[in-house]
Every structure is written in C-alpha cells, then in structure tokens.
Z-matrix of the N, CA and C atoms (Angstrom, degrees):
N
C 1 1.456
C 2 1.521 1 108.84
N 3 1.314 2 116.29 1 129.87
C 4 1.456 3 122.46 2 -178.77
C 5 1.527 4 108.94 3 -101.67
N 6 1.349 5 116.47 4 105.74
C 7 1.461 6 120.77 5 -177.56
C 8 1.519 7 108.64 6 -117.71
N 9 1.327 8 116.01 7 130.41
C 10 1.452 9 118.54 8 177.92
C 11 1.529 10 109.69 9 -86.50
N 12 1.319 11 115.98 10 171.74
C 13 1.468 12 120.77 11 -175.01
C 14 1.526 13 111.77 12 -62.98
N 15 1.331 14 117.30 13 -37.14
C 16 1.477 15 119.97 14 178.18
C 17 1.515 16 110.74 15 -60.39
N 18 1.340 17 115.51 16 -49.37
C 19 1.460 18 119.62 17 -179.94
C 20 1.525 19 111.12 18 -60.84
N 21 1.324 20 116.25 19 -42.08
C 22 1.464 21 120.31 20 -179.60
C 23 1.526 22 111.10 21 -60.70
N 24 1.319 23 116.53 22 -47.39
C 25 1.467 24 120.62 23 -178.45
C 26 1.518 25 110.75 24 -65.43
N 27 1.321 26 117.04 25 -45.70
C 28 1.463 27 120.35 26 179.29
C 29 1.525 28 110.81 27 -62.01
N 30 1.324 29 117.42 28 -45.36
C 31 1.463 30 120.51 29 178.98
C 32 1.525 31 112.08 30 -64.57
N 33 1.330 32 116.65 31 -31.88
C 34 1.460 33 120.86 32 -179.94
C 35 1.533 34 111.38 33 -65.65
N 36 1.320 35 117.23 34 -29.10
C 37 1.462 36 120.77 35 -177.30
C 38 1.536 37 112.61 36 -106.28
N 39 1.306 38 117.21 37 -1.51
C 40 1.469 39 121.02 38 -179.33
C 41 1.530 40 109.69 39 -58.98
N 42 1.311 41 115.82 40 128.76
C 43 1.458 42 120.80 41 178.76
C 44 1.520 43 114.40 42 89.08
N 45 1.345 44 117.20 43 -7.28
C 46 1.464 45 119.84 44 178.96
C 47 1.524 46 110.22 45 -73.29
N 48 1.316 47 115.60 46 148.36
C 49 1.458 48 119.79 47 -179.98
C 50 1.531 49 110.67 48 -86.26
N 51 1.323 50 115.09 49 176.46
C 52 1.463 51 123.17 50 -177.65
C 53 1.527 52 111.25 51 -53.73
N 54 1.341 53 116.69 52 -49.81
C 55 1.464 54 120.78 53 -176.17
C 56 1.526 55 112.12 54 -62.94
N 57 1.311 56 117.28 55 -38.29
C 58 1.465 57 120.96 56 179.05
C 59 1.521 58 110.86 57 -66.16
N 60 1.334 59 116.60 58 -43.43
C 61 1.468 60 120.13 59 177.85
C 62 1.525 61 111.06 60 -63.94
N 63 1.325 62 116.94 61 -44.36
C 64 1.467 63 120.59 62 179.90
C 65 1.530 64 110.27 63 -62.23
N 66 1.326 65 116.70 64 -44.56
C 67 1.468 66 120.91 65 -179.82
C 68 1.540 67 110.47 66 -62.39
N 69 1.320 68 117.18 67 -41.50
C 70 1.469 69 120.90 68 179.69
C 71 1.528 70 110.58 69 -62.53
N 72 1.322 71 116.63 70 -42.56
C 73 1.466 72 120.13 71 178.90
C 74 1.520 73 110.74 72 -67.77
N 75 1.339 74 116.65 73 -47.13
C 76 1.471 75 120.56 74 179.19
C 77 1.527 76 111.44 75 -57.92
N 78 1.324 77 116.99 76 -44.73
C 79 1.469 78 121.00 77 -179.26
C 80 1.522 79 111.36 78 -67.32
N 81 1.317 80 117.14 79 -38.93
C 82 1.470 81 120.69 80 178.98
C 83 1.516 82 111.17 81 -63.88
N 84 1.321 83 116.64 82 -43.79
C 85 1.467 84 121.03 83 -179.66
C 86 1.527 85 109.67 84 -68.35
N 87 1.317 86 117.48 85 -44.33
C 88 1.469 87 121.54 86 -177.68
C 89 1.523 88 112.05 87 -64.89
N 90 1.320 89 117.30 88 -35.73
C 91 1.469 90 120.52 89 -176.94
C 92 1.522 91 112.21 90 -70.45
N 93 1.324 92 116.82 91 -25.86
C 94 1.461 93 122.78 92 -175.09
C 95 1.528 94 112.07 93 51.40
N 96 1.329 95 114.76 94 29.80
C 97 1.465 96 121.85 95 178.47
C 98 1.524 97 108.50 96 -85.86
N 99 1.310 98 116.95 97 124.36
C 100 1.457 99 121.01 98 -177.21
C 101 1.524 100 112.86 99 -64.21
N 102 1.323 101 117.06 100 -17.39
C 103 1.460 102 120.66 101 178.22
C 104 1.527 103 110.59 102 -64.60
N 105 1.331 104 117.39 103 -29.04
C 106 1.465 105 120.91 104 -178.06
C 107 1.529 106 113.05 105 -83.87
N 108 1.317 107 118.27 106 -9.83
C 109 1.461 108 120.94 107 -177.01
C 110 1.534 109 113.84 108 -59.13
N 111 1.329 110 119.53 109 -41.22
C 112 1.472 111 117.64 110 178.06
C 113 1.530 112 112.40 111 -60.40
N 114 1.321 113 117.64 112 -39.85
C 115 1.460 114 120.60 113 178.91
C 116 1.510 115 111.79 114 -64.72
N 117 1.322 116 116.28 115 -43.04
C 118 1.460 117 119.84 116 177.24
C 119 1.516 118 110.57 117 -64.42
N 120 1.318 119 116.43 118 -35.79
C 121 1.458 120 120.50 119 176.77
C 122 1.525 121 112.10 120 -64.25
N 123 1.320 122 116.79 121 -39.07
C 124 1.466 123 120.48 122 177.01
C 125 1.525 124 109.52 123 -65.29
N 126 1.326 125 116.89 124 -41.82
C 127 1.468 126 119.90 125 177.71
C 128 1.531 127 110.80 126 -62.39
N 129 1.333 128 117.06 127 -42.68
C 130 1.467 129 120.01 128 177.95
C 131 1.529 130 110.57 129 -62.83
N 132 1.315 131 116.40 130 -40.06
C 133 1.459 132 120.32 131 178.23
C 134 1.531 133 110.75 132 -60.90
N 135 1.321 134 117.16 133 -42.02
C 136 1.465 135 121.68 134 178.20
C 137 1.526 136 110.00 135 -63.01
N 138 1.332 137 116.11 136 -44.92
C 139 1.468 138 120.27 137 178.33
C 140 1.523 139 109.79 138 -60.08
N 141 1.315 140 115.96 139 -49.53
C 142 1.469 141 121.32 140 -175.71
C 143 1.524 142 111.16 141 -59.77
N 144 1.325 143 116.38 142 -44.85
C 145 1.465 144 120.65 143 -177.79
C 146 1.529 145 112.09 144 -65.35
N 147 1.325 146 117.28 145 -22.88
C 148 1.458 147 120.87 146 -175.94
C 149 1.527 148 113.36 147 -110.71
N 150 1.316 149 116.98 148 3.29
C 151 1.461 150 121.49 149 -177.00
C 152 1.521 151 110.90 150 -88.65
N 153 1.318 152 115.16 151 147.15
C 154 1.454 153 119.20 152 171.92
C 155 1.531 154 108.67 153 -82.65
N 156 1.312 155 116.81 154 174.84
C 157 1.465 156 121.81 155 -176.14
C 158 1.525 157 111.61 156 -59.07
N 159 1.324 158 117.68 157 -39.50
C 160 1.461 159 120.91 158 -179.25
C 161 1.530 160 111.49 159 -62.37
N 162 1.325 161 116.95 160 -45.76
C 163 1.466 162 119.90 161 178.94
C 164 1.526 163 110.93 162 -65.84
N 165 1.320 164 117.64 163 -40.43
C 166 1.468 165 120.69 164 177.60
C 167 1.527 166 110.20 165 -59.95
N 168 1.323 167 117.08 166 -43.55
C 169 1.461 168 119.95 167 178.24
C 170 1.520 169 111.84 168 -64.02
N 171 1.330 170 117.27 169 -38.77
C 172 1.470 171 120.73 170 176.68
C 173 1.520 172 110.97 171 -62.78
N 174 1.308 173 116.53 172 -43.91
C 175 1.462 174 120.54 173 179.08
C 176 1.527 175 110.92 174 -62.62
N 177 1.318 176 116.68 175 -44.43
C 178 1.466 177 120.32 176 178.99
C 179 1.524 178 110.32 177 -62.33
N 180 1.330 179 117.40 178 -41.38
C 181 1.473 180 120.70 179 177.92
C 182 1.523 181 111.20 180 -60.36
N 183 1.331 182 116.80 181 -45.23
C 184 1.472 183 121.16 182 179.34
C 185 1.522 184 110.17 183 -61.47
N 186 1.318 185 116.41 184 -48.06
C 187 1.471 186 120.81 185 -178.86
C 188 1.522 187 110.49 186 -63.26
N 189 1.326 188 116.80 187 -45.69
C 190 1.464 189 120.84 188 -178.20
C 191 1.528 190 111.02 189 -60.17
N 192 1.328 191 117.18 190 -46.13
C 193 1.470 192 120.57 191 179.88
C 194 1.525 193 110.99 192 -62.36
N 195 1.324 194 116.88 193 -41.31
C 196 1.465 195 120.59 194 -178.25
C 197 1.524 196 111.27 195 -69.98
N 198 1.317 197 117.12 196 -40.16
C 199 1.464 198 120.96 197 179.55
C 200 1.527 199 109.74 198 -65.44
N 201 1.321 200 117.02 199 -41.65
C 202 1.468 201 120.23 200 179.09
C 203 1.516 202 111.20 201 -64.32
N 204 1.316 203 116.50 202 -34.04
C 205 1.455 204 122.07 203 179.13
C 206 1.534 205 111.21 204 -69.62
N 207 1.311 206 116.07 205 -33.63
C 208 1.461 207 121.39 206 -179.51
C 209 1.514 208 111.14 207 97.38
N 210 1.298 209 115.91 208 137.67
C 211 1.452 210 121.08 209 -178.84
C 212 1.526 211 112.72 210 -65.94
N 213 1.312 212 117.34 211 -32.03
C 214 1.465 213 120.92 212 -176.39
C 215 1.517 214 111.58 213 -61.62
N 216 1.308 215 117.53 214 -29.53
C 217 1.462 216 120.82 215 -178.49
C 218 1.507 217 112.64 216 -71.13
N 219 1.330 218 117.66 217 -15.09
C 220 1.458 219 121.96 218 -178.78
C 221 1.527 220 111.26 219 -82.31
N 222 1.324 221 117.96 220 -18.94
C 223 1.481 222 121.51 221 -176.22
C 224 1.491 223 112.67 222 -87.86
C-alpha cells in the first residue's frame, strides 16, 4: 500500500475527538520538535482549504506579525 504523509497523518487522527486533536496540536507546538512540523503543516493545509477569505486573511496577519517579530523572540 502506497500512503503519502498527508494520508498517514489524517488517518492517524481519524475518529479523534476535539480534545484529542487540541492536545496533539498543543503538544506539537510546545515541544518545538521539528518531527511534528509535517503534521502541523497538514493541519494548516486542511484549515486553509476550508477557510473563507476572512479567516485566511486573519491567519496571514498572525503569521506576518510573528515572522516580522522573529522566531527567536518567542523562546
């Protein structure tokens, strides 16, 4: 069976409830482990594909402000 990373990540969380998804995201962000970045990227892709223009603009604003601030300031 040929499964790509998107399918693997989506299948890994299929059937999980709200709290499990939130905990997985919170733990991935808190760990700052680069291994979790592909999963977070898949989640962002899902959000982006299902977001309206207003939400997309909000996300871009958040990202832009954080990038301008610099990642080092978050540590």
